[in-house]
C-alpha positions in Angstrom: 77.5 18.5 114.4 75.9 15.2 113.3 72.1 15.3 113.1 70.2 13.2 115.6 69.4 9.8 114.0 66.4 9.6 116.2 64.9 12.4 114.1 65.5 10.8 110.7 65.2 7.0 111.3 61.5 7.2 112.2 60.8 9.1 108.9 62.4 6.2 107.0 60.3 3.8 108.9 57.1 5.6 108.0 58.1 5.7 104.4 58.8 2.0 104.4 55.4 1.4 106.0 53.7 3.5 103.3 55.6 1.7 100.5 54.5 -1.7 101.9 56.7 -3.5 99.4 59.5 -2.8 97.0 62.6 -0.7 96.8 63.1 3.1 97.0 66.1 4.9 95.6 66.5 8.6 96.7 69.6 10.4 95.5 70.8 13.7 96.8 71.5 16.8 94.6 74.6 16.9 92.4 77.2 19.6 92.9 76.9 22.5 90.4 79.8 24.2 88.7 79.8 28.0 89.0 82.7 28.7 86.7 86.1 27.2 85.9 86.9 24.7 88.6 84.7 26.4 91.4 81.2 25.3 92.5 78.2 26.9 94.0 77.8 26.4 97.7 76.5 22.9 98.0 72.9 22.3 99.0 71.5 18.8 99.5 68.3 17.5 98.0 65.4 18.2 100.4 63.8 14.8 100.1 67.1 13.0 100.6 68.0 15.1 103.6 64.5 14.7 105.1 65.1 11.0 105.3 68.8 10.9 106.1 70.1 14.0 107.7 73.2 13.5 105.6 74.4 16.7 103.9 77.4 15.5 101.8 77.2 15.4 98.0 77.5 12.1 96.0 75.1 10.1 98.2 72.1 7.9 97.6 69.6 6.4 100.1 68.1 3.0 99.3 65.2 1.7 101.3 63.9 -1.9 101.2 60.4 -2.5 102.3 58.8 -5.8 103.3 59.3 -8.4 106.0 62.9 -7.3 106.6 63.0 -3.5 106.0 66.4 -2.0 105.6 67.9 1.5 105.1 71.1 1.7 103.2 73.4 4.7 102.4 75.8 5.0 99.6 78.4 7.8 100.1 81.9 8.9 99.3 84.8 6.9 100.7 87.2 8.5 103.1 90.0 10.2 101.2 92.7 12.0 103.2 94.1 13.7 100.2 90.8 15.1 98.9 89.9 16.0 102.4 92.9 18.4 102.6 91.4 20.3 99.7 87.7 19.9 100.1 87.0 19.1 103.7 85.9 16.2 105.9 84.2 13.2 104.5 82.2 10.9 106.9 82.8 7.7 104.8 80.5 4.7 104.8 81.7 3.1 108.1 81.2 6.2 110.2 78.0 7.1 108.4 76.4 3.8 109.2 77.1 4.2 112.9 76.5 8.0 113.2 73.4 8.3 111.1 71.7 5.0 112.1 71.7 3.1 108.8 71.5 -0.7 108.6 74.3 -0.7 106.1 76.5 1.8 104.1 78.7 1.3 101.1 81.0 3.4 98.9 79.1 5.4 96.1 81.5 3.7 93.7 79.6 0.4 94.4 76.2 1.8 93.7 75.3 0.3 90.3 76.7 -3.1 91.2 74.8 -3.2 94.5 71.6 -1.8 92.9 71.4 -4.6 90.4 71.5 -7.0 93.3 69.1 -5.0 95.4 66.5 -4.4 92.7 66.2 -8.1 91.9 62.9 -9.7 92.9 61.5 -6.4 94.2 57.9 -5.9 93.0 58.1 -2.2 92.8 60.7 0.5 92.2 60.1 3.9 93.9 62.3 6.9 92.9 61.8 10.6 92.0 60.4 9.7 88.6 61.1 12.4 85.9 63.0 14.7 88.3 66.4 14.0 86.5 66.7 12.6 83.1 70.1 11.2 83.8 68.8 9.2 86.8 65.7 8.1 84.8 68.0 6.6 82.1 70.4 5.1 84.8 67.7 3.3 86.7 66.0 2.0 83.6 69.4 0.7 82.4 69.9 -1.1 85.8 66.3 -2.5 85.7 67.1 -3.9 82.2 70.3 -5.5 83.7 68.1 -7.2 86.2 65.8 -8.4 83.5 68.6 -10.1 81.8 68.9 -12.4 84.8 65.3 -13.8 84.3 66.7 -17.3 83.4 68.3 -17.3 86.8 64.9 -16.9 88.5 65.5 -13.2 89.3 62.8 -10.8 88.2 62.8 -7.0 87.7 60.2 -4.7 89.3 57.0 -4.7 87.3 55.8 -1.4 88.8 57.7 2.0 88.8 56.2 4.6 91.1 57.2 8.2 92.0 58.4 8.1 95.6 57.7 11.8 95.9 53.9 11.1 96.2 54.5 9.5 99.5 57.3 11.7 100.6 55.7 15.0 99.9 52.6 14.2 101.9 54.9 13.3 104.9 56.8 16.5 104.5 53.6 18.6 104.4 53.1 17.9 108.1 55.9 19.4 110.3 56.9 17.6 113.5 58.1 19.5 116.6 61.8 19.2 115.5 60.9 20.9 112.2 58.7 23.5 113.8 61.5 24.5 116.2 63.9 25.1 113.3 61.2 27.1 111.4 60.7 29.3 114.5 64.4 29.9 114.8 64.7 30.7 111.1 61.7 33.0 111.4 63.4 34.8 114.4 66.6 35.3 112.5 64.8 36.7 109.5 62.7 39.0 111.7 65.9 40.5 113.1 67.2 41.0 109.6 64.0 42.8 108.4 64.1 45.0 111.5 67.8 45.9 110.8 66.9 46.6 107.1 64.2 49.1 108.2 66.5 50.9 110.5 69.3 51.1 107.9 67.1 52.3 105.0 67.3 55.9 103.9 67.2 57.9 100.6 70.3 57.8 98.6 71.3 54.3 99.6 71.2 51.5 97.1 69.0 48.4 97.1 72.1 46.2 97.4 73.3 48.0 100.6 70.0 47.0 102.2 70.4 43.4 100.9 73.8 43.4 102.5 72.3 44.2 105.9 69.9 41.3 105.5 72.7 38.9 104.6 74.8 40.1 107.5 72.1 39.5 109.9 71.4 36.0 108.5 75.0 35.0 108.6 75.9 36.3 112.1 73.2 34.1 113.6 74.3 30.9 111.8 72.1 31.0 108.7 74.7 31.0 106.1 72.5 31.4 103.1 69.2 33.1 102.1 66.3 30.6 101.4 65.9 32.4 97.9 67.3 35.4 96.2 66.3 38.4 98.2 64.0 40.9 96.6 64.9 44.5 97.6 62.7 46.7 95.4 62.4 50.4 95.7 59.7 52.4 94.0 58.5 51.1 90.7 60.7 48.0 91.0 58.2 46.6 93.5 55.7 46.3 90.8 57.9 43.4 89.4 56.9 40.4 91.4 60.3 38.6 91.2 62.6 41.6 91.0 66.1 40.6 92.0 68.3 43.4 90.3 68.7 45.1 93.7 70.9 47.8 92.1 68.7 50.9 92.1 69.2 54.0 94.3 66.5 54.6 96.9 64.5 57.8 96.5 62.8 60.0 99.0 59.1 59.6 99.0 59.1 56.1 97.6 58.3 52.7 99.3 60.7 49.9 99.6 59.5 46.3 99.4 61.7 43.6 100.9 61.0 39.9 100.4 63.7 38.0 102.1 64.2 35.0 104.4 67.1 32.9 105.6 67.5 29.2 105.4 68.6 27.4 108.6 69.4 23.7 109.0 67.7 23.0 105.7 64.5 25.0 106.5 63.3 28.2 105.0 61.7 31.4 106.2 59.9 33.9 104.0 59.0 37.4 105.0 57.9 40.5 103.0 57.5 44.0 104.4 56.9 47.3 102.6 57.7 50.6 104.2 58.6 54.2 103.2 62.2 55.0 102.4 62.1 58.2 104.4 60.3 56.6 107.3 57.0 58.3 106.8 54.0 57.1 104.8 52.3 59.6 102.6 48.5 59.8 102.8 48.1 57.8 99.5 50.7 55.2 100.5 49.1 54.8 103.9 45.6 54.4 102.4 46.8 51.6 100.0 49.0 50.0 102.6 46.3 49.7 105.2 44.0 47.9 102.6 46.7 45.3 102.1 47.3 45.1 105.8 43.6 44.5 106.5 43.5 41.9 103.7 46.4 40.0 105.4 44.7 40.2 108.8 41.6 38.7 107.2 43.6 35.9 105.6 45.5 35.0 108.7 42.2 34.9 110.7 40.9 32.5 108.0 44.0 30.2 108.4 42.4 27.8 110.9 42.3 24.1 111.3 39.4 22.7 109.3 39.3 25.7 106.9 40.0 24.8 103.3 43.3 26.0 101.7 41.5 28.5 99.6 39.9 30.3 102.6 42.7 32.7 103.4 43.0 33.7 99.8 39.2 34.4 99.4 39.3 36.3 102.7 42.0 38.5 101.4 40.4 39.0 98.0 37.2 40.4 99.5 39.1 43.0 101.5 41.3 43.9 98.5 38.3 44.2 96.1 36.5 46.6 98.5 39.7 48.6 98.8 40.2 48.8 95.1 36.6 50.0 94.6 37.1 52.7 97.3 40.2 53.9 95.6 38.4 53.9 92.2 40.8 51.3 90.8 37.9 48.9 90.2 34.2 49.6 89.4 31.0 48.0 90.8 30.3 45.7 93.7 32.7 43.4 95.6 30.9 40.4 94.1 31.1 41.9 90.6 34.9 42.6 91.0 35.5 39.1 92.2 33.4 37.5 89.4 34.9 39.6 86.6 38.4 39.2 88.2 39.1 42.8 87.4 41.2 42.9 90.6 43.8 40.9 88.8 45.1 44.0 87.2 46.5 45.0 90.6 46.7 41.6 92.4 47.7 38.7 90.2 49.1 36.0 92.5 47.8 33.6 95.2 47.8 34.6 98.8 50.3 31.9 100.0 52.1 28.7 99.6 53.4 25.8 101.7 56.6 26.5 103.6 59.2 24.1 104.9 62.5 22.7 103.6 61.9 24.4 100.3 60.6 28.0 100.3 57.7 26.9 98.0 57.4 23.7 99.8 55.9 20.3 98.7 52.5 18.9 99.3 49.2 18.9 97.4 46.8 21.8 97.6 43.8 19.7 96.6 42.4 16.3 97.4 40.6 15.2 94.3 38.8 18.3 93.0 38.5 20.0 96.3 40.8 22.3 98.2 42.2 20.4 101.1 41.5 21.3 104.7 44.1 22.9 106.8 45.4 20.7 109.6 47.9 21.1 112.5 51.5 20.8 111.4 51.0 22.6 108.1 53.0 25.8 107.6 52.1 28.3 104.9 52.8 31.9 104.0 50.1 34.6 103.9 51.1 37.3 101.5 48.5 39.6 99.8 49.6 42.6 97.9 48.9 45.1 95.2 51.0 46.4 92.3 49.9 49.5 90.5 51.6 50.3 87.2 51.0 53.5 85.3 47.8 53.4 83.2 45.3 55.9 81.8 42.5 54.6 84.0 44.6 54.6 87.2 44.9 57.8 89.4 48.4 59.1 88.9 49.0 59.4 92.6 48.9 55.6 92.8 51.4 54.9 90.0 54.4 52.7 90.7 53.4 51.7 94.1 54.0 48.0 94.9 53.0 46.6 98.4 53.1 43.1 99.8 53.0 42.0 103.4 53.9 38.4 104.1 54.2 36.2 107.2 54.8 32.6 108.0 51.9 30.8 109.7 51.8 27.4 111.4 48.4 25.7 111.8 47.8 24.5 115.3 45.2 22.4 117.0 43.4 25.5 118.2 44.2 28.1 115.6 47.5 29.3 114.2 50.9 30.6 115.2 52.4 33.5 113.3 56.0 32.7 113.3 57.2 36.0 111.9 55.2 38.4 114.1 58.2 40.2 115.4 58.6 42.4 112.3 56.7 45.6 112.5 53.8 45.9 110.1 51.3 48.5 111.2 52.1 52.1 110.1 52.7 53.3 113.6 55.2 50.3 114.3 57.1 50.8 111.1 57.4 54.6 111.5 58.4 54.1 115.1 61.2 51.6 114.4 62.6 53.7 111.5 62.9 56.7 113.7 65.5 54.7 115.6 67.8 54.7 112.6 70.8 52.5 112.1 
């Protein structure tokens, strides 16, 4: 189904207005070889897709700002023979009509047309430094324009990173984007619930991963937003564990960090639960500290609060909990000041979420954390990771816990997009009693 041009054309208009003058060149991502003559499943560049809705490879968007703004697509020509092997190609003519561009040309004409289009533009906007090949290509084209100086044609004097403007735009999700994020979250919630019901001692981490992928795919989310983390026992103390090949053991916890990608947008959920369906006393005590930290962080994710507020709220709860469990010594203020908590909690409490799982957008304005505003979407994911150590009670060794939800900031508070996955002790144990 062709994306609605009414969604993407206004974004191009807004970017053109922010540029004021000059030319922007935004390429999509290249295809990547997996092995031999096969490729990884193609995934477009997020910035390109945000502006175009065009998902095919070998495509470039060109925007001309000024008195007569234009949006131009370069894409692959129709090719019946290649389409037999590789699938449908829209082609320039259909792309212009279906996607609402002012003009469209064959990708084979790109360099020739760019020399013409760059001429007499005061500024060149593109993803500066993102791809060395593109950097060299555009500088070469700019030099080709410079050679026309005696014909009265000038090359751009200014080169700017178009992502500075684009990423600020992408930070604020419109209703179209929020609807997709809600649907992606709903699918991922169902996947996590399925994984909880399916988990039991003796199964392997990859079997649980398969249940996640099954649920993603059967609801139209063909790919995960990132490599799923399915980490039993001590594996959960490795933050980016993706081996997913260990056998699950009775009495251990299982940490799952997984989310699907739907229509170019990510979800990101983490839950931690007992393999046998019942928290031990020690596991419950530690789990409820992390759960309370997450509740405090979500409560702090309000319009007008600064970005750092949820993190600081979670830290205070974690610090007190670590003191109570004799993992840290002293007062809450002392633990925070000394950062002794970092032995057990070493990452931030969240990140922006959108087209990329670690989405774009600045976290500070100048030297200050920026204020949260409606339309921003972030994760809230405190945790604790306790490795064996002489000064750590042995009963806590090899326990890794993280609880993560996706939160949209609204005009009056926030919306937890992923609230349908159980996370209290009673909810988790109740669901797991249902079995697969």
